[in-house]
C-alpha positions in Angstrom: -19.3 16.6 11.1 -18.6 17.5 14.8 -15.1 18.7 15.5 -14.1 15.5 17.9 -11.3 15.3 20.2 -9.6 18.7 21.1 -11.6 22.2 20.8 -10.5 24.3 18.0 -11.0 28.1 18.2 -10.7 30.9 15.8 -7.8 32.8 17.4 -7.0 35.6 14.7 -7.9 36.9 11.4 -6.9 38.9 8.6 -8.6 40.0 5.3 -7.8 42.1 2.3 -10.4 43.6 -0.2 -11.7 46.5 -1.8 -13.1 47.5 1.6 -9.6 47.6 3.2 -7.7 45.2 5.4 -10.0 45.6 8.4 -12.9 42.9 8.8 -15.0 45.8 10.3 -14.8 47.9 7.2 -17.2 45.4 5.5 -20.0 46.8 7.8 -19.7 50.1 6.5 -19.9 51.6 2.9 -17.8 49.9 0.2 -16.7 51.1 -3.0 -18.9 50.5 -6.0 -17.7 47.8 -8.6 -16.0 49.2 -11.8 -16.0 48.3 -15.3 -13.3 45.9 -16.4 -10.5 47.1 -18.8 -10.9 44.1 -21.0 -14.7 43.9 -21.0 -16.1 47.3 -19.9 -19.7 45.6 -19.8 -18.8 43.5 -16.8 -18.4 45.3 -13.2 -16.0 43.9 -10.7 -14.1 44.8 -7.4 -10.5 45.1 -8.6 -7.8 45.5 -6.1 -4.4 47.3 -6.2 -1.3 45.0 -5.6 -0.3 45.1 -2.0 3.2 45.9 -0.8 4.7 43.2 1.5 6.3 44.0 4.7 10.1 43.8 4.2 10.5 42.5 7.8 8.9 39.4 6.7 9.4 38.7 3.0 12.6 39.4 0.8 12.0 42.2 -1.8 12.6 39.7 -4.6 9.3 37.9 -3.7 7.5 41.3 -4.4 9.0 41.3 -7.9 8.4 37.7 -8.6 5.1 36.6 -7.2 1.9 37.4 -9.3 -0.8 39.6 -7.5 -3.0 36.6 -6.1 0.1 35.3 -4.3 1.1 38.7 -3.0 -2.4 39.2 -1.6 -2.1 35.9 0.3 1.2 36.6 1.5 0.1 39.9 2.9 -2.7 38.5 4.9 -0.5 35.8 6.3 2.1 38.4 7.4 -0.5 40.2 9.4 -1.0 37.2 11.5 2.7 36.7 12.4 2.5 38.7 15.8 -0.5 36.5 16.9 1.1 33.2 15.9 4.6 34.3 17.5 2.5 35.0 20.7 1.4 31.4 21.0 5.1 30.5 21.3 4.7 27.0 19.7 7.5 24.8 18.3 7.3 25.4 14.4 6.7 21.7 13.9 3.3 22.1 15.9 2.1 24.8 13.5 0.0 23.5 10.4 -0.3 25.4 7.2 -3.2 24.9 4.9 -3.7 27.0 1.8 -6.6 27.6 -0.6 -4.8 28.8 -4.0 -6.4 29.4 -7.0 -5.3 28.0 -10.4 -2.4 30.0 -11.8 -4.4 32.2 -14.2 -1.7 34.9 -15.0 0.6 35.0 -16.7 -1.0 32.0 -18.5 -3.1 32.8 -20.5 -1.6 36.1 -20.9 -4.0 38.6 -22.3 -1.3 41.0 -23.5 0.1 38.2 -25.7 -3.4 37.4 -27.0 -4.0 41.2 -27.9 -0.3 41.3 -29.5 -1.2 38.3 -31.8 -4.5 39.9 -32.6 -2.5 43.1 -34.0 -0.1 41.2 -35.8 -1.7 37.7 -36.9 1.1 37.1 -39.5 3.7 37.0 -36.5 1.8 35.1 -33.9 4.9 33.4 -32.4 6.8 36.7 -31.9 3.8 38.3 -30.1 3.6 35.3 -27.7 7.1 35.2 -27.0 7.4 38.9 -26.4 4.5 39.1 -23.9 4.8 35.9 -21.9 7.4 35.7 -18.9 9.8 32.6 -18.7 8.2 29.4 -18.2 9.3 29.2 -14.6 7.1 32.1 -13.6 4.0 29.8 -14.2 5.2 27.6 -11.2 5.8 30.5 -8.7 2.4 30.7 -7.1 1.6 27.1 -6.5 5.2 25.6 -5.7 6.6 28.6 -3.8 3.9 30.7 -2.0 3.3 28.0 0.8 7.2 27.8 1.1 7.4 31.5 1.6 4.8 31.6 4.4 6.3 28.5 6.1 9.7 30.1 6.1 8.7 33.5 7.1 6.1 32.4 10.0 7.9 29.2 11.0 5.0 26.8 10.1 6.8 23.5 9.8 4.0 21.2 10.8 1.4 19.3 8.5 0.7 21.1 5.2 -2.1 21.0 2.7 -2.7 22.9 -0.3 -6.0 23.2 -2.4 -6.9 24.8 -5.8 -10.3 23.6 -6.6 -11.7 27.3 -7.1 -14.5 28.3 -4.9 -14.7 25.5 -2.4 -10.9 25.5 -1.8 -11.2 27.7 1.3 -13.7 25.3 3.0 -11.4 22.2 2.1 -8.3 24.1 3.5 -10.4 25.1 6.6 -11.5 21.7 7.3 -8.0 20.1 6.8 -6.7 22.7 9.3 -9.2 21.9 11.9 -8.6 18.3 11.8 -4.9 18.8 12.2 -5.4 20.6 15.5 -8.3 18.6 16.6 -6.6 15.2 16.1 -3.4 16.5 18.0 -1.2 16.5 14.9 -0.7 20.5 15.5 -1.3 23.0 18.2 -2.2 25.8 15.8 -2.9 26.0 12.1 -2.6 28.9 9.7 -5.3 28.9 6.9 -4.4 31.2 4.1 -6.4 31.9 0.8 -6.6 34.2 -2.1 -9.2 35.0 -4.7 -8.2 34.6 -8.5 -7.1 37.4 -10.5 -9.4 39.4 -12.5 -8.4 38.2 -16.0 -10.3 36.9 -19.0 -9.4 33.3 -18.1 -11.8 33.7 -14.9 -14.7 34.6 -17.2 -13.9 32.2 -19.8 -13.5 29.3 -17.2 -16.3 26.7 -16.8 -18.5 27.5 -13.8 -17.5 31.2 -13.5 -21.1 32.0 -13.1 -23.7 34.1 -14.8 -22.8 37.3 -16.5 -24.2 39.4 -13.7 -22.0 37.9 -11.1 -19.5 40.5 -9.6 -16.2 39.3 -8.9 -13.7 40.6 -6.5 -10.1 40.3 -5.6 -9.1 39.6 -2.1 -7.5 37.4 0.5 -8.1 35.9 3.9 -6.2 34.3 6.4 -7.1 32.6 9.7 -5.2 31.3 12.8 -6.8 28.4 14.6 -5.6 27.3 18.1 -6.6 25.2 21.0 -7.3 28.3 22.9 -9.2 31.3 22.1 -7.8 34.6 21.8 -7.1 36.6 25.0 -9.8 39.1 24.4 -13.0 39.3 22.8 -15.7 36.4 22.4 -14.7 32.8 22.4 -15.4 31.5 18.9 -15.2 27.7 18.6 -15.4 25.7 15.6 -18.2 23.3 16.6 -19.0 21.6 13.3 -18.4 21.6 9.4 -19.6 19.7 6.6 -19.4 19.8 3.0 -21.2 18.1 -0.1 -21.6 18.1 -4.1 -24.8 18.6 -5.9 -24.2 16.4 -9.1 -27.7 16.9 -10.3 -30.5 19.7 -9.9 -33.0 17.0 -8.6 -30.7 16.2 -5.7 -29.9 19.8 -4.7 -32.1 20.0 -1.6 -31.5 16.7 -0.4 -27.5 17.3 -0.5 -27.9 20.7 1.2 -30.1 19.4 3.9 -27.6 16.5 4.5 -24.8 18.9 4.7 -26.8 21.0 7.3 -27.5 18.0 9.4 -23.9 17.1 9.5 -22.7 20.4 10.5 -25.3 20.6 13.4 -25.2 17.0 14.7 -22.1 17.4 17.0 -24.0 20.0 19.0 -27.4 18.0 18.7 -29.0 21.3 17.2 -31.8 22.0 14.8 -31.6 24.8 12.4 -34.2 26.6 14.4 -31.6 26.8 17.3 -29.1 28.8 15.4 -29.5 32.4 16.1 -27.3 33.7 13.3 -27.0 32.5 9.7 -24.4 34.0 7.3 -25.3 33.1 3.7 -25.8 34.6 0.2 -29.4 35.8 0.3 -29.6 35.8 -3.5 -28.8 32.1 -4.0 -32.2 30.6 -4.9 -31.2 27.1 -3.1 -30.2 28.6 0.1 -33.0 31.1 0.0 -35.6 28.5 -0.3 -34.1 26.4 2.5 -33.7 29.5 4.8 -36.9 31.2 3.7 -38.1 31.2 7.6 -34.6 32.0 9.2 -32.9 35.3 10.0 -30.1 35.4 7.3 -27.3 37.8 7.6 -25.7 38.7 4.2 -22.2 37.6 3.7 -19.1 39.4 2.4 -20.1 38.8 -1.3 -22.7 41.7 -1.5 -20.2 44.2 -0.5 -16.9 43.0 -2.0 -17.7 40.6 -4.8 -17.3 36.9 -5.2 -13.9 36.1 -3.8 -13.6 32.5 -4.8 -11.8 30.5 -2.2 -11.6 33.5 0.2 -15.3 34.2 0.2 -16.2 31.8 3.1 -12.7 32.7 5.1 -13.6 36.4 4.8 -17.1 35.8 6.3 -15.3 33.8 9.1 -12.9 36.6 9.7 -15.7 39.0 10.0 -17.6 36.7 12.4 -14.6 36.7 14.7 -14.0 40.5 14.6 -17.6 41.6 15.1 -18.4 42.5 18.6 -21.5 39.7 18.2 -22.3 39.3 21.8 -23.6 42.7 22.0 -26.2 41.9 19.3 -26.8 38.3 19.5 -26.5 37.6 23.1 -23.7 36.3 25.5 -23.9 32.8 24.0 -25.0 31.8 20.6 -24.3 29.8 17.5 -23.5 31.1 14.0 -23.8 29.1 10.9 -21.9 29.9 7.6 -23.2 28.5 4.5 -21.7 28.5 0.9 -22.9 27.3 -2.4 -20.8 27.5 -5.4 -21.6 27.7 -9.2 -19.9 24.4 -9.6 -22.3 22.7 -7.1 -20.1 22.5 -3.9 -21.9 23.3 -0.7 -20.4 23.7 2.7 -21.3 24.7 6.3 -19.4 25.9 9.2 -21.0 26.0 12.6 -19.4 28.3 15.3 -20.1 28.4 19.0 -19.7 31.8 20.2 -19.7 33.1 24.0 -18.4 36.0 25.9 -15.2 35.6 27.7 -15.1 35.9 31.4 -13.6 38.9 32.8 -9.8 38.7 33.3 -9.8 35.4 31.5 
């Protein structure tokens, strides 16, 4: 649908993945995936747990939050300076998060292995390797509170944890909060799931050849573009769900039409399209269009952070040098569970001295 009312711009971005914490790194050579410790036949992009800046977060947070929450907090902290420069009242800053299901420490693989070694003492193995029950709630109940307190986001809030499409849900919620004048800026934060057996056992985890990755991404939306670089306006967005294979193409076309209608565009008017080239559904629809590969081929399937990582890369790339001073970019997503989404960006060069 079009972004009605006030214009909403991508103002700043932060990412974290195996390529590093700079979006530009995704345009270079990235590390190869490595075998998983619990399943060497599978390859994935595992990520070391980041250290949080102590000037933003208390040290106890580093010890108490699991890795996927720490990745999210790390990216949020990197946007603190840009958010502070907007000089907004805290109640005018919205916060929207795409948080994966809590998949560690429950199920806890160490506990499963301990019970396998001592099947006659299953309870002892379970209790010895499972943290206290309150640890299970730390991610979903506390991470947003930590960000809100550290970055002074006291406006509307929304949290989503429906796996890969959660990033799009959080982004659309943030855009609407700003466009409808409920906030003057919005922070969108996300993290991929941890690489645990639960990810691969969960329904919809994808085929065996899917290479997953760990990472996070955060975006700052505002009513004005950043002071330097191209203006990147969110010009449209849409989402849908494919309930049956017979309806797949029709649903995708409807999502595309909704994303483009606000600017009165046809797909042929879009100069730049970012999508998964290996997705059969997207490849068929875009067979005659110039498609730029997204982040997935470089850093793996990032779940809820995948689309936001692609958006961050578009914002960081000096695209006007390649694509022209004014153009549209369309980002498409299609999850294994059947969710499809589209985000349309209007990109133009800032005037000198603006």
